[in-house]
N, C-alpha and C positions, 0 to 999 in steps of 0.2 A: 490418554497419555500424550497425544499430540499437543493438545492445548497446554497442559502442564509443562511439557518440555519447552515449547516456544516461549511461554511466559517466563520460565526460569532463566532461559538463555538470554532473553531480552533484558531482564532485570539484572542479571550478572554483568552483561556487557555495558548497559547504559544507565540503569537505575534512575536516580533523580539528579544525576549530574547535568547541570544546565550547560548548553552551548549557546553563546550570544544571549544569555539570559532566558533561554527557552528550554523547557523540559522535553526530552526525547519522546516521540510518539510511536505507537504501533497501530497500523490500520489493519483491521480484520474484516475481510470481505465475506459476506454471506450471500447465498443465492436468493433467499426469500425472507420477507419480513417475519413470517411465522416461524421459520427456522431460527432466525436471530432471537426473537422474543421468547420462544418456548424451549429451545435447546441450548443455543450458544451462550446467550447472556447468563442464564443460571449457572452453566458450567464455568464460564469465565469468573463469575462472582465467587464461586466455590474455590476455584484455583487461587484467585487473588487472596481470599481470606486465609487459606491454608498457608500461603507464603508471607502473610503479615502485611499485605499491600492493601491500602484502603480501596474499597469498591467505588468510592466517590470519584476515582480516577477514570471511570468508564464514561464514555459519551456515545450515544446512539444517534445515528442520522440515516433516515430513509424518507420515502415520499410521504409517510404518515407521521413523521416526527413532529413534536411540539415546536413552536416558534423559538422557545428558549434554547432548545437543542440545536436548531439551525443557526441561531446567533452564535452560540458557543463554537460551533463547527467553523464558522467564518473567522472566529477570533483565536484559533488554535496557535497561531504564530505570534501571539502577544505574550509578554512575560507574565501577565496575570493568569494565564490559562494553567490550570492544574490537571487538566485531562491528559491522559497518556495512552489509554486503550480505547481506540475509536472503532466501534462496530458499525459497519456500513452495508447497505443494500442499495445498489443503483446509484451510488455517490462515490466521490473520491477517485475519479478516473481521469481521463484526458482533460486538461485544463485546470486541474487542482494542483496548486503549487504550495505545499506545506513544507517549508525548509526544515522544520524540526521533526519531520517524519523519518525515522531511522529503520523502520521495519514494516513489511507487508506480509500478511498471512492469508493464504487461500487453501482451504482443505476440501472444499466441495467443488464439483465441476460447475463452471459458469455457463451461461447461455451462449456466450460468444467466445470464439478461440482467441481473437485479438484482445479481449478483455484481460486475459492472463498476462499478456505482455504489457499492456497499458498500466495495469494495476501494479505489477512488479516494478515498473520504472518510476513510480511515484516517490519512492524513497531514495532516489539517486539525485539529490539536490545538494548544492554547496552550502555549507554553514561553517562559519569560523575560519581561522587561518590554517588549522591543521587538517590533513585529509581524514575523512571519517569513513568507516566501513558500514555499509548497509546490510541488513539482515532480511533476506527474502525466504519465507517458509512456505512450501507448497506440498501438496499431497503427491504421491507417485504419479497419479493420472495427470495432475496439473503440471508436474515437471516435464512430462512428455510433450504436453501442449506448449509449454514455455520454450523448450528446446527447439521445437519446430518453428515457432514464431520468431525466435531470435535469429535462426538461420535464414528464414524467409525474408524478414524485414530489416535485419541489421547486418547481414552478411558475415556473421561470425557464429561461433558455437558457444554453448554454455560451458563446455569443457575448457575452451580457450579463455573465457572470462574467469573461471574458477582457478585456472593455473596461473593467471596473472594477478592473483589476489595479493601477493606480496609487493607488487609494484606500487609506486605512489600515485600513478595515474593510469587509467584505462580509457582509451578513446574508442568510441563506437561510432561508426559512420553509417548513415542510412544509405542504402543503395537503391537504384531504380526510381529516383524521383521522377514524377511525370508532370509535364506542364499541360495545363488545360486552358484553352481559350474559350471564353464564354460569349455566346451570341446575344444574350440578354441578361438582365439583372436576375440574380439568384436570391431568393428569400429564405430558402431552407436547403441545407446540405445533409444528405444521408449517405453513410458509408456502406458499401456493399462489398462482399468478398467476391473475387473473380476466380 
């Protein structure tokens, strides 16, 4: 029911209406490749078929994805891209900037708490002249994680963001930025929770 509901809502809100020539996208984050391939992809294909949406709009990207899928992932923000439902494992988080991403879906618990926040923020990019509304769909468990991470990292609450949904602009400021002075050259950076 969760998958059917989010696909229906996404299609009702955005469908195939292009913004700046780009089709709106939905990123669906899975925890494991096996889960994506064996459970989620067949379920998504079934839901799309029942809604009359071509299954060719699905793109899969993970560490074992074929080179063509990786290329199509890099080209999502091109007008030629017809992909709208992006299934991901370990991809599409910090550093991924897809302006045509309008929705993020997470229904299974991820391996990292901060992953929920990073992933949900992927669909908060500017596109076009008119304000756009993002659609973030999470399970009850992931909602609790998201609420905690928003409060910890952004200094606001999910309730405050939701109550401001009728405003044209919501500003979120990151609190507690830390300056770090490096004594030597750093070749690799690893984030750890404190």
